[in-house]
HTML snippet that shows the backbone in 3Dmol.js (N, CA, C, O; Angstrom):
<script src="https://3Dmol.org/build/3Dmol-min.js"></script>
<div id="view" style="width:600px;height:400px;position:relative"></div>
<script>
const pdb = `
ATOM      1  N   UNK A   1     -10.466  20.240   4.407  1.00  0.00           N
ATOM      2  CA  UNK A   1      -9.647  21.263   3.781  1.00  0.00           C
ATOM      3  C   UNK A   1      -8.704  20.967   4.387  1.00  0.00           C
ATOM      4  O   UNK A   1      -8.523  20.459   5.494  1.00  0.00           O
ATOM      5  N   UNK A   2      -7.411  21.678   2.764  1.00  0.00           N
ATOM      6  CA  UNK A   2      -5.928  21.499   3.011  1.00  0.00           C
ATOM      7  C   UNK A   2      -5.562  23.435   3.190  1.00  0.00           C
ATOM      8  O   UNK A   2      -6.178  23.970   2.269  1.00  0.00           O
ATOM      9  N   UNK A   3      -5.134  24.053   3.669  1.00  0.00           N
ATOM     10  CA  UNK A   3      -4.693  25.092   3.782  1.00  0.00           C
ATOM     11  C   UNK A   3      -3.285  25.418   3.453  1.00  0.00           C
ATOM     12  O   UNK A   3      -2.549  24.454   3.663  1.00  0.00           O
ATOM     13  N   UNK A   4      -2.418  26.915   2.814  1.00  0.00           N
ATOM     14  CA  UNK A   4      -1.331  26.656   2.393  1.00  0.00           C
ATOM     15  C   UNK A   4      -0.460  26.526   3.749  1.00  0.00           C
ATOM     16  O   UNK A   4      -0.764  26.998   4.845  1.00  0.00           O
ATOM     17  N   UNK A   5       0.643  25.810   3.438  1.00  0.00           N
ATOM     18  CA  UNK A   5       1.879  25.872   3.887  1.00  0.00           C
ATOM     19  C   UNK A   5       2.953  26.762   4.246  1.00  0.00           C
ATOM     20  O   UNK A   5       3.356  27.139   3.146  1.00  0.00           O
ATOM     21  N   UNK A   6       3.369  27.094   4.765  1.00  0.00           N
ATOM     22  CA  UNK A   6       4.758  28.194   5.178  1.00  0.00           C
ATOM     23  C   UNK A   6       5.275  28.077   6.535  1.00  0.00           C
ATOM     24  O   UNK A   6       4.640  27.892   7.573  1.00  0.00           O
ATOM     25  N   UNK A   7       6.617  28.223   6.349  1.00  0.00           N
ATOM     26  CA  UNK A   7       7.832  27.919   7.591  1.00  0.00           C
ATOM     27  C   UNK A   7       8.281  29.094   7.338  1.00  0.00           C
ATOM     28  O   UNK A   7       8.161  29.885   6.402  1.00  0.00           O
ATOM     29  N   UNK A   8       8.956  29.078   8.574  1.00  0.00           N
ATOM     30  CA  UNK A   8      10.023  30.274   8.404  1.00  0.00           C
ATOM     31  C   UNK A   8      10.955  30.092   7.736  1.00  0.00           C
ATOM     32  O   UNK A   8      11.503  28.992   7.662  1.00  0.00           O
ATOM     33  N   UNK A   9      11.349  31.156   7.090  1.00  0.00           N
ATOM     34  CA  UNK A   9      12.437  31.019   5.779  1.00  0.00           C
ATOM     35  C   UNK A   9      13.532  30.761   6.713  1.00  0.00           C
ATOM     36  O   UNK A   9      13.769  29.656   6.225  1.00  0.00           O
ATOM     37  N   UNK A  10      14.310  30.847   7.554  1.00  0.00           N
ATOM     38  CA  UNK A  10      15.404  30.453   7.899  1.00  0.00           C
ATOM     39  C   UNK A  10      15.483  29.428   8.341  1.00  0.00           C
ATOM     40  O   UNK A  10      16.631  29.136   8.675  1.00  0.00           O
ATOM     41  N   UNK A  11      14.443  28.388   8.584  1.00  0.00           N
ATOM     42  CA  UNK A  11      14.266  27.161   9.348  1.00  0.00           C
ATOM     43  C   UNK A  11      15.337  26.518   8.837  1.00  0.00           C
ATOM     44  O   UNK A  11      15.631  26.752   7.665  1.00  0.00           O
ATOM     45  N   UNK A  12      16.364  25.311   9.835  1.00  0.00           N
ATOM     46  CA  UNK A  12      17.242  24.908   8.903  1.00  0.00           C
ATOM     47  C   UNK A  12      16.881  23.718   8.135  1.00  0.00           C
ATOM     48  O   UNK A  12      17.850  23.194   7.584  1.00  0.00           O
ATOM     49  N   UNK A  13      15.522  23.031   7.907  1.00  0.00           N
ATOM     50  CA  UNK A  13      15.264  22.332   7.251  1.00  0.00           C
ATOM     51  C   UNK A  13      15.229  23.023   5.455  1.00  0.00           C
ATOM     52  O   UNK A  13      15.184  22.557   4.317  1.00  0.00           O
ATOM     53  N   UNK A  14      15.271  24.090   5.969  1.00  0.00           N
ATOM     54  CA  UNK A  14      14.810  24.782   4.432  1.00  0.00           C
ATOM     55  C   UNK A  14      16.540  25.423   4.033  1.00  0.00           C
ATOM     56  O   UNK A  14      17.058  25.459   2.916  1.00  0.00           O
ATOM     57  N   UNK A  15      16.891  25.687   4.804  1.00  0.00           N
ATOM     58  CA  UNK A  15      18.199  26.630   4.558  1.00  0.00           C
ATOM     59  C   UNK A  15      19.235  25.187   3.993  1.00  0.00           C
ATOM     60  O   UNK A  15      20.009  25.238   3.037  1.00  0.00           O
ATOM     61  N   UNK A  16      18.954  23.802   4.989  1.00  0.00           N
ATOM     62  CA  UNK A  16      20.012  22.716   4.346  1.00  0.00           C
ATOM     63  C   UNK A  16      19.368  22.809   2.590  1.00  0.00           C
ATOM     64  O   UNK A  16      19.738  23.242   1.499  1.00  0.00           O
ATOM     65  N   UNK A  17      18.208  22.107   3.189  1.00  0.00           N
ATOM     66  CA  UNK A  17      17.808  21.724   1.540  1.00  0.00           C
ATOM     67  C   UNK A  17      18.455  22.856   0.639  1.00  0.00           C
ATOM     68  O   UNK A  17      19.439  22.534  -0.028  1.00  0.00           O
ATOM     69  N   UNK A  18      18.032  24.021   0.573  1.00  0.00           N
ATOM     70  CA  UNK A  18      18.586  25.032  -0.284  1.00  0.00           C
ATOM     71  C   UNK A  18      20.004  24.473  -0.433  1.00  0.00           C
ATOM     72  O   UNK A  18      20.102  23.725  -1.406  1.00  0.00           O
ATOM     73  N   UNK A  19      21.099  24.635   0.258  1.00  0.00           N
ATOM     74  CA  UNK A  19      22.488  24.550   0.402  1.00  0.00           C
ATOM     75  C   UNK A  19      22.609  23.353  -1.013  1.00  0.00           C
ATOM     76  O   UNK A  19      23.251  23.535  -2.047  1.00  0.00           O
ATOM     77  N   UNK A  20      21.604  21.882  -0.572  1.00  0.00           N
ATOM     78  CA  UNK A  20      22.045  20.695  -1.179  1.00  0.00           C
ATOM     79  C   UNK A  20      21.558  21.186  -2.583  1.00  0.00           C
ATOM     80  O   UNK A  20      22.234  20.879  -3.565  1.00  0.00           O
ATOM     81  N   UNK A  21      20.616  21.803  -2.706  1.00  0.00           N
ATOM     82  CA  UNK A  21      20.247  22.449  -4.104  1.00  0.00           C
ATOM     83  C   UNK A  21      21.363  22.707  -4.901  1.00  0.00           C
ATOM     84  O   UNK A  21      21.658  22.130  -5.947  1.00  0.00           O
ATOM     85  N   UNK A  22      22.097  23.809  -4.221  1.00  0.00           N
ATOM     86  CA  UNK A  22      22.907  24.810  -4.565  1.00  0.00           C
ATOM     87  C   UNK A  22      23.878  24.050  -5.121  1.00  0.00           C
ATOM     88  O   UNK A  22      24.233  24.259  -6.281  1.00  0.00           O
ATOM     89  N   UNK A  23      24.500  22.945  -4.259  1.00  0.00           N
ATOM     90  CA  UNK A  23      25.924  21.920  -4.194  1.00  0.00           C
ATOM     91  C   UNK A  23      25.332  21.428  -5.746  1.00  0.00           C
ATOM     92  O   UNK A  23      26.183  21.561  -6.625  1.00  0.00           O
ATOM     93  N   UNK A  24      24.409  21.049  -6.071  1.00  0.00           N
ATOM     94  CA  UNK A  24      24.107  20.194  -6.959  1.00  0.00           C
ATOM     95  C   UNK A  24      23.710  21.138  -8.115  1.00  0.00           C
ATOM     96  O   UNK A  24      22.773  20.768  -8.823  1.00  0.00           O
ATOM     97  N   UNK A  25      24.361  22.405  -8.411  1.00  0.00           N
ATOM     98  CA  UNK A  25      24.318  23.401  -9.760  1.00  0.00           C
ATOM     99  C   UNK A  25      23.131  24.002  -9.696  1.00  0.00           C
ATOM    100  O   UNK A  25      23.023  25.002 -10.406  1.00  0.00           O
ATOM    101  N   UNK A  26      22.007  23.624  -8.919  1.00  0.00           N
ATOM    102  CA  UNK A  26      20.580  24.225  -8.987  1.00  0.00           C
ATOM    103  C   UNK A  26      20.200  25.277  -8.478  1.00  0.00           C
ATOM    104  O   UNK A  26      20.389  25.226  -7.263  1.00  0.00           O
ATOM    105  N   UNK A  27      19.643  26.451  -8.875  1.00  0.00           N
ATOM    106  CA  UNK A  27      19.073  27.521  -8.556  1.00  0.00           C
ATOM    107  C   UNK A  27      17.801  26.990  -7.935  1.00  0.00           C
ATOM    108  O   UNK A  27      16.843  26.558  -8.576  1.00  0.00           O
ATOM    109  N   UNK A  28      17.907  27.081  -6.414  1.00  0.00           N
ATOM    110  CA  UNK A  28      17.035  27.076  -5.912  1.00  0.00           C
ATOM    111  C   UNK A  28      15.406  28.690  -5.580  1.00  0.00           C
ATOM    112  O   UNK A  28      15.612  29.852  -5.229  1.00  0.00           O
ATOM    113  N   UNK A  29      14.484  28.242  -5.784  1.00  0.00           N
ATOM    114  CA  UNK A  29      12.910  28.537  -6.013  1.00  0.00           C
ATOM    115  C   UNK A  29      12.446  28.274  -4.769  1.00  0.00           C
ATOM    116  O   UNK A  29      11.813  27.226  -4.646  1.00  0.00           O
ATOM    117  N   UNK A  30      12.690  29.357  -3.255  1.00  0.00           N
ATOM    118  CA  UNK A  30      11.883  28.938  -1.837  1.00  0.00           C
ATOM    119  C   UNK A  30      10.812  29.545  -1.742  1.00  0.00           C
ATOM    120  O   UNK A  30      10.849  30.775  -1.710  1.00  0.00           O
ATOM    121  N   UNK A  31       9.237  28.679  -1.652  1.00  0.00           N
ATOM    122  CA  UNK A  31       8.397  29.697  -1.547  1.00  0.00           C
ATOM    123  C   UNK A  31       7.249  28.850  -0.821  1.00  0.00           C
ATOM    124  O   UNK A  31       7.543  27.655  -0.843  1.00  0.00           O
ATOM    125  N   UNK A  32       5.912  29.130  -0.123  1.00  0.00           N
ATOM    126  CA  UNK A  32       5.168  28.041   0.693  1.00  0.00           C
ATOM    127  C   UNK A  32       4.687  27.305  -0.225  1.00  0.00           C
ATOM    128  O   UNK A  32       4.773  27.569  -1.424  1.00  0.00           O
ATOM    129  N   UNK A  33       4.163  26.360   0.234  1.00  0.00           N
ATOM    130  CA  UNK A  33       3.253  25.306  -0.476  1.00  0.00           C
ATOM    131  C   UNK A  33       2.198  25.970  -0.839  1.00  0.00           C
ATOM    132  O   UNK A  33       1.692  26.535   0.131  1.00  0.00           O
ATOM    133  N   UNK A  34       1.497  26.196  -2.078  1.00  0.00           N
ATOM    134  CA  UNK A  34       0.090  26.267  -2.179  1.00  0.00           C
ATOM    135  C   UNK A  34      -1.069  25.346  -2.724  1.00  0.00           C
ATOM    136  O   UNK A  34      -2.207  25.640  -3.091  1.00  0.00           O
ATOM    137  N   UNK A  35      -0.401  24.118  -2.658  1.00  0.00           N
ATOM    138  CA  UNK A  35      -1.399  23.193  -3.334  1.00  0.00           C
ATOM    139  C   UNK A  35      -1.527  21.979  -2.313  1.00  0.00           C
ATOM    140  O   UNK A  35      -0.718  21.756  -1.411  1.00  0.00           O
ATOM    141  N   UNK A  36      -2.407  21.399  -2.527  1.00  0.00           N
ATOM    142  CA  UNK A  36      -2.576  20.415  -2.012  1.00  0.00           C
ATOM    143  C   UNK A  36      -1.652  19.252  -1.353  1.00  0.00           C
ATOM    144  O   UNK A  36      -2.007  18.104  -1.619  1.00  0.00           O
ATOM    145  N   UNK A  37      -0.864  19.362  -0.780  1.00  0.00           N
ATOM    146  CA  UNK A  37       0.187  18.194  -0.018  1.00  0.00           C
ATOM    147  C   UNK A  37      -0.026  17.428   1.078  1.00  0.00           C
ATOM    148  O   UNK A  37      -0.918  17.632   1.900  1.00  0.00           O
ATOM    149  N   UNK A  38       0.731  16.594   1.111  1.00  0.00           N
ATOM    150  CA  UNK A  38       0.675  15.838   2.414  1.00  0.00           C
ATOM    151  C   UNK A  38       1.019  16.872   4.123  1.00  0.00           C
ATOM    152  O   UNK A  38       0.536  16.940   5.253  1.00  0.00           O
ATOM    153  N   UNK A  39       1.897  17.366   3.499  1.00  0.00           N
ATOM    154  CA  UNK A  39       2.404  18.774   4.457  1.00  0.00           C
ATOM    155  C   UNK A  39       1.846  19.416   5.211  1.00  0.00           C
ATOM    156  O   UNK A  39       2.270  19.852   6.281  1.00  0.00           O
ATOM    157  N   UNK A  40       0.238  19.624   4.463  1.00  0.00           N
ATOM    158  CA  UNK A  40      -0.661  20.569   4.915  1.00  0.00           C
ATOM    159  C   UNK A  40      -1.061  19.621   6.749  1.00  0.00           C
ATOM    160  O   UNK A  40      -1.445  20.256   7.731  1.00  0.00           O
ATOM    161  N   UNK A  41      -0.881  18.412   6.750  1.00  0.00           N
ATOM    162  CA  UNK A  41      -1.647  17.379   7.742  1.00  0.00           C
ATOM    163  C   UNK A  41      -0.495  17.793   8.588  1.00  0.00           C
ATOM    164  O   UNK A  41      -0.900  17.975   9.737  1.00  0.00           O
ATOM    165  N   UNK A  42       0.933  18.039   8.459  1.00  0.00           N
ATOM    166  CA  UNK A  42       1.836  17.549   9.571  1.00  0.00           C
ATOM    167  C   UNK A  42       1.654  19.606  10.332  1.00  0.00           C
ATOM    168  O   UNK A  42       1.983  19.936  11.471  1.00  0.00           O
ATOM    169  N   UNK A  43       1.181  20.370   9.466  1.00  0.00           N
ATOM    170  CA  UNK A  43       1.146  21.622  10.020  1.00  0.00           C
ATOM    171  C   UNK A  43      -0.157  21.759  11.293  1.00  0.00           C
ATOM    172  O   UNK A  43      -0.257  22.716  12.061  1.00  0.00           O
ATOM    173  N   UNK A  44      -0.753  20.973  11.275  1.00  0.00           N
ATOM    174  CA  UNK A  44      -1.955  20.970  12.551  1.00  0.00           C
ATOM    175  C   UNK A  44      -0.737  20.638  13.878  1.00  0.00           C
ATOM    176  O   UNK A  44      -0.812  21.582  14.663  1.00  0.00           O
ATOM    177  N   UNK A  45       0.145  19.792  14.269  1.00  0.00           N
ATOM    178  CA  UNK A  45       0.641  19.317  15.221  1.00  0.00           C
ATOM    179  C   UNK A  45       2.100  20.169  14.881  1.00  0.00           C
ATOM    180  O   UNK A  45       3.214  19.718  15.145  1.00  0.00           O
ATOM    181  N   UNK A  46       1.920  21.098  14.431  1.00  0.00           N
ATOM    182  CA  UNK A  46       3.052  21.932  14.541  1.00  0.00           C
ATOM    183  C   UNK A  46       4.457  21.566  14.199  1.00  0.00           C
ATOM    184  O   UNK A  46       5.398  22.182  14.700  1.00  0.00           O
ATOM    185  N   UNK A  47       4.695  20.195  13.031  1.00  0.00           N
ATOM    186  CA  UNK A  47       5.679  19.334  12.521  1.00  0.00           C
ATOM    187  C   UNK A  47       5.856  20.065  11.138  1.00  0.00           C
ATOM    188  O   UNK A  47       5.039  20.382  10.274  1.00  0.00           O
ATOM    189  N   UNK A  48       7.325  20.228  11.250  1.00  0.00           N
ATOM    190  CA  UNK A  48       8.255  20.914  10.321  1.00  0.00           C
ATOM    191  C   UNK A  48       8.060  20.248   8.933  1.00  0.00           C
ATOM    192  O   UNK A  48       8.753  19.232   8.876  1.00  0.00           O
ATOM    193  N   UNK A  49       7.480  20.431   7.995  1.00  0.00           N
ATOM    194  CA  UNK A  49       8.094  20.143   6.499  1.00  0.00           C
ATOM    195  C   UNK A  49       8.298  20.684   5.241  1.00  0.00           C
ATOM    196  O   UNK A  49       7.852  21.800   4.970  1.00  0.00           O
ATOM    197  N   UNK A  50       9.022  19.914   4.311  1.00  0.00           N
ATOM    198  CA  UNK A  50       9.499  20.717   3.276  1.00  0.00           C
ATOM    199  C   UNK A  50       9.307  19.731   2.043  1.00  0.00           C
ATOM    200  O   UNK A  50       9.161  18.519   2.201  1.00  0.00           O
ATOM    201  N   UNK A  51       9.319  20.353   0.808  1.00  0.00           N
ATOM    202  CA  UNK A  51       9.408  19.334  -0.197  1.00  0.00           C
ATOM    203  C   UNK A  51      10.318  20.222  -1.412  1.00  0.00           C
ATOM    204  O   UNK A  51      10.854  21.330  -1.369  1.00  0.00           O
ATOM    205  N   UNK A  52      10.235  19.381  -2.286  1.00  0.00           N
ATOM    206  CA  UNK A  52      11.185  19.642  -3.396  1.00  0.00           C
ATOM    207  C   UNK A  52      10.604  19.079  -4.517  1.00  0.00           C
ATOM    208  O   UNK A  52       9.837  18.129  -4.366  1.00  0.00           O
ATOM    209  N   UNK A  53      10.933  19.667  -6.004  1.00  0.00           N
ATOM    210  CA  UNK A  53      10.468  18.852  -7.173  1.00  0.00           C
ATOM    211  C   UNK A  53      11.822  19.081  -8.144  1.00  0.00           C
ATOM    212  O   UNK A  53      12.640  20.000  -8.106  1.00  0.00           O
ATOM    213  N   UNK A  54      11.752  17.770  -9.133  1.00  0.00           N
ATOM    214  CA  UNK A  54      12.749  18.117 -10.174  1.00  0.00           C
ATOM    215  C   UNK A  54      12.144  18.054 -11.164  1.00  0.00           C
ATOM    216  O   UNK A  54      11.005  17.587 -11.157  1.00  0.00           O
ATOM    217  N   UNK A  55      12.829  18.582 -12.487  1.00  0.00           N
ATOM    218  CA  UNK A  55      12.401  18.296 -13.638  1.00  0.00           C
ATOM    219  C   UNK A  55      11.063  19.842 -14.005  1.00  0.00           C
ATOM    220  O   UNK A  55      11.085  20.848 -13.297  1.00  0.00           O
ATOM    221  N   UNK A  56      10.141  19.693 -15.082  1.00  0.00           N
ATOM    222  CA  UNK A  56       9.591  20.755 -15.718  1.00  0.00           C
ATOM    223  C   UNK A  56       8.206  20.506 -14.523  1.00  0.00           C
ATOM    224  O   UNK A  56       7.725  19.516 -13.972  1.00  0.00           O
ATOM    225  N   UNK A  57       7.844  22.362 -14.501  1.00  0.00           N
ATOM    226  CA  UNK A  57       6.854  22.720 -13.405  1.00  0.00           C
ATOM    227  C   UNK A  57       5.299  21.800 -14.343  1.00  0.00           C
ATOM    228  O   UNK A  57       4.594  22.582 -14.981  1.00  0.00           O
ATOM    229  N   UNK A  58       4.948  20.576 -14.375  1.00  0.00           N
ATOM    230  CA  UNK A  58       4.397  19.945 -14.963  1.00  0.00           C
ATOM    231  C   UNK A  58       3.435  19.204 -13.629  1.00  0.00           C
ATOM    232  O   UNK A  58       2.229  19.258 -13.868  1.00  0.00           O
ATOM    233  N   UNK A  59       3.691  18.726 -12.670  1.00  0.00           N
ATOM    234  CA  UNK A  59       2.823  18.499 -11.348  1.00  0.00           C
ATOM    235  C   UNK A  59       1.280  18.422 -11.455  1.00  0.00           C
ATOM    236  O   UNK A  59       0.626  19.434 -11.203  1.00  0.00           O
ATOM    237  N   UNK A  60       0.701  17.335 -11.796  1.00  0.00           N
ATOM    238  CA  UNK A  60      -0.933  17.249 -11.398  1.00  0.00           C
ATOM    239  C   UNK A  60      -1.494  17.996 -13.037  1.00  0.00           C
ATOM    240  O   UNK A  60      -2.503  18.694 -13.136  1.00  0.00           O
ATOM    241  N   UNK A  61      -0.599  17.650 -14.152  1.00  0.00           N
ATOM    242  CA  UNK A  61      -1.347  17.863 -15.733  1.00  0.00           C
ATOM    243  C   UNK A  61      -1.191  16.972 -16.494  1.00  0.00           C
ATOM    244  O   UNK A  61      -0.300  16.124 -16.462  1.00  0.00           O
ATOM    245  N   UNK A  62      -2.120  17.094 -17.313  1.00  0.00           N
ATOM    246  CA  UNK A  62      -2.218  15.848 -18.710  1.00  0.00           C
ATOM    247  C   UNK A  62      -0.846  15.787 -18.817  1.00  0.00           C
ATOM    248  O   UNK A  62      -0.001  16.668 -18.662  1.00  0.00           O
ATOM    249  N   UNK A  63      -0.719  14.324 -19.178  1.00  0.00           N
ATOM    250  CA  UNK A  63       0.695  14.216 -19.468  1.00  0.00           C
ATOM    251  C   UNK A  63       1.837  14.675 -18.921  1.00  0.00           C
ATOM    252  O   UNK A  63       2.761  15.249 -19.496  1.00  0.00           O
ATOM    253  N   UNK A  64       1.698  14.315 -17.459  1.00  0.00           N
ATOM    254  CA  UNK A  64       2.709  14.445 -16.463  1.00  0.00           C
ATOM    255  C   UNK A  64       4.036  13.719 -16.950  1.00  0.00           C
ATOM    256  O   UNK A  64       4.019  12.544 -17.317  1.00  0.00           O
ATOM    257  N   UNK A  65       4.819  14.247 -16.935  1.00  0.00           N
ATOM    258  CA  UNK A  65       6.029  13.651 -16.396  1.00  0.00           C
ATOM    259  C   UNK A  65       7.567  13.818 -15.846  1.00  0.00           C
ATOM    260  O   UNK A  65       7.525  14.794 -15.097  1.00  0.00           O
ATOM    261  N   UNK A  66       8.095  13.614 -15.860  1.00  0.00           N
ATOM    262  CA  UNK A  66       9.856  13.763 -15.766  1.00  0.00           C
ATOM    263  C   UNK A  66      11.174  12.902 -16.143  1.00  0.00           C
ATOM    264  O   UNK A  66      11.272  11.682 -16.005  1.00  0.00           O
ATOM    265  N   UNK A  67      12.270  13.862 -16.695  1.00  0.00           N
ATOM    266  CA  UNK A  67      13.060  12.931 -17.113  1.00  0.00           C
ATOM    267  C   UNK A  67      14.271  12.296 -16.493  1.00  0.00           C
ATOM    268  O   UNK A  67      14.931  13.019 -15.747  1.00  0.00           O
ATOM    269  N   UNK A  68      14.763  10.767 -16.726  1.00  0.00           N
ATOM    270  CA  UNK A  68      15.362  10.273 -15.823  1.00  0.00           C
ATOM    271  C   UNK A  68      16.570  10.904 -15.141  1.00  0.00           C
ATOM    272  O   UNK A  68      16.835  10.718 -13.954  1.00  0.00           O
ATOM    273  N   UNK A  69      17.440  11.827 -16.152  1.00  0.00           N
ATOM    274  CA  UNK A  69      18.505  12.684 -15.378  1.00  0.00           C
ATOM    275  C   UNK A  69      18.080  13.543 -14.207  1.00  0.00           C
ATOM    276  O   UNK A  69      18.714  13.479 -13.154  1.00  0.00           O
ATOM    277  N   UNK A  70      16.865  14.473 -14.364  1.00  0.00           N
ATOM    278  CA  UNK A  70      16.472  15.039 -13.523  1.00  0.00           C
ATOM    279  C   UNK A  70      15.892  14.242 -12.088  1.00  0.00           C
ATOM    280  O   UNK A  70      15.472  14.990 -11.205  1.00  0.00           O
ATOM    281  N   UNK A  71      15.866  13.061 -11.888  1.00  0.00           N
ATOM    282  CA  UNK A  71      14.939  12.081 -11.582  1.00  0.00           C
ATOM    283  C   UNK A  71      16.404  11.922 -10.574  1.00  0.00           C
ATOM    284  O   UNK A  71      16.291  12.192  -9.379  1.00  0.00           O
ATOM    285  N   UNK A  72      17.481  11.568 -11.010  1.00  0.00           N
ATOM    286  CA  UNK A  72      18.740  11.289 -10.592  1.00  0.00           C
ATOM    287  C   UNK A  72      19.200  12.724 -10.035  1.00  0.00           C
ATOM    288  O   UNK A  72      19.396  12.669  -8.821  1.00  0.00           O
ATOM    289  N   UNK A  73      19.390  13.791 -10.503  1.00  0.00           N
ATOM    290  CA  UNK A  73      19.450  14.923 -10.270  1.00  0.00           C
ATOM    291  C   UNK A  73      18.988  15.148  -8.449  1.00  0.00           C
ATOM    292  O   UNK A  73      19.587  15.479  -7.425  1.00  0.00           O
ATOM    293  N   UNK A  74      17.895  14.836  -8.739  1.00  0.00           N
ATOM    294  CA  UNK A  74      16.739  14.832  -7.344  1.00  0.00           C
ATOM    295  C   UNK A  74      17.613  13.861  -5.988  1.00  0.00           C
ATOM    296  O   UNK A  74      17.774  14.118  -4.795  1.00  0.00           O
ATOM    297  N   UNK A  75      18.019  12.742  -6.802  1.00  0.00           N
ATOM    298  CA  UNK A  75      18.408  12.140  -5.748  1.00  0.00           C
ATOM    299  C   UNK A  75      19.871  12.575  -5.053  1.00  0.00           C
ATOM    300  O   UNK A  75      20.267  12.435  -3.896  1.00  0.00           O
ATOM    301  N   UNK A  76      20.286  12.955  -5.823  1.00  0.00           N
ATOM    302  CA  UNK A  76      21.774  13.503  -5.464  1.00  0.00           C
ATOM    303  C   UNK A  76      21.585  14.311  -4.259  1.00  0.00           C
ATOM    304  O   UNK A  76      22.079  14.363  -3.133  1.00  0.00           O
ATOM    305  N   UNK A  77      20.457  15.070  -5.095  1.00  0.00           N
ATOM    306  CA  UNK A  77      20.223  16.208  -3.581  1.00  0.00           C
ATOM    307  C   UNK A  77      19.741  15.842  -2.884  1.00  0.00           C
ATOM    308  O   UNK A  77      20.318  16.479  -2.003  1.00  0.00           O
ATOM    309  N   UNK A  78      18.749  15.008  -2.133  1.00  0.00           N
ATOM    310  CA  UNK A  78      18.262  14.440  -1.241  1.00  0.00           C
ATOM    311  C   UNK A  78      19.438  13.910  -0.295  1.00  0.00           C
ATOM    312  O   UNK A  78      19.624  14.238   0.877  1.00  0.00           O
ATOM    313  N   UNK A  79      20.318  12.866  -1.192  1.00  0.00           N
ATOM    314  CA  UNK A  79      21.112  12.453  -0.731  1.00  0.00           C
ATOM    315  C   UNK A  79      22.257  13.714   0.363  1.00  0.00           C
ATOM    316  O   UNK A  79      22.734  13.600   1.492  1.00  0.00           O
ATOM    317  N   UNK A  80      22.312  14.718  -0.576  1.00  0.00           N
ATOM    318  CA  UNK A  80      23.282  15.816  -0.409  1.00  0.00           C
ATOM    319  C   UNK A  80      22.374  16.342   1.280  1.00  0.00           C
ATOM    320  O   UNK A  80      22.807  16.459   2.426  1.00  0.00           O
ATOM    321  N   UNK A  81      21.447  16.478   0.875  1.00  0.00           N
ATOM    322  CA  UNK A  81      20.611  17.247   2.149  1.00  0.00           C
ATOM    323  C   UNK A  81      20.575  16.292   3.278  1.00  0.00           C
ATOM    324  O   UNK A  81      20.889  16.876   4.315  1.00  0.00           O
ATOM    325  N   UNK A  82      20.275  14.879   3.484  1.00  0.00           N
ATOM    326  CA  UNK A  82      21.026  13.707   4.521  1.00  0.00           C
ATOM    327  C   UNK A  82      21.777  14.059   4.904  1.00  0.00           C
ATOM    328  O   UNK A  82      21.539  14.629   5.969  1.00  0.00           O
ATOM    329  N   UNK A  83      23.215  14.062   4.473  1.00  0.00           N
ATOM    330  CA  UNK A  83      24.471  14.211   4.585  1.00  0.00           C
ATOM    331  C   UNK A  83      24.439  15.702   5.296  1.00  0.00           C
ATOM    332  O   UNK A  83      24.838  15.901   6.444  1.00  0.00           O
ATOM    333  N   UNK A  84      24.056  16.421   4.678  1.00  0.00           N
ATOM    334  CA  UNK A  84      24.214  18.193   5.585  1.00  0.00           C
ATOM    335  C   UNK A  84      23.723  18.352   6.617  1.00  0.00           C
ATOM    336  O   UNK A  84      24.227  19.188   7.367  1.00  0.00           O
ATOM    337  N   UNK A  85      22.167  17.358   7.176  1.00  0.00           N
ATOM    338  CA  UNK A  85      21.638  18.268   7.673  1.00  0.00           C
ATOM    339  C   UNK A  85      21.521  17.047   9.049  1.00  0.00           C
ATOM    340  O   UNK A  85      20.978  17.361  10.109  1.00  0.00           O
TER     341      UNK A  85
END
`;
const viewer = $3Dmol.createViewer("view");
viewer.addModel(pdb, "pdb");
viewer.setStyle({}, {cartoon: {color: "spectrum"}});
viewer.zoomTo();
viewer.render();
</script>
């Protein structure tokens, strides 16, 4: 069974990702993970984990897609996150 995953809102992983997202002109939405992701397996061992998505909110739906420009923007966010962290 996979339980929801939530971290302290002020954890540096979260605040740094939030800053990287804002730097790329996106308004971040910060919330705990409600779905089944590999992050939940880290929780058992107290390993902090974060995730973020790009594009429309279509995860795990029929005809799921993401546009190329959203993937590029996501890569830019990851690049900035790594540099900032």
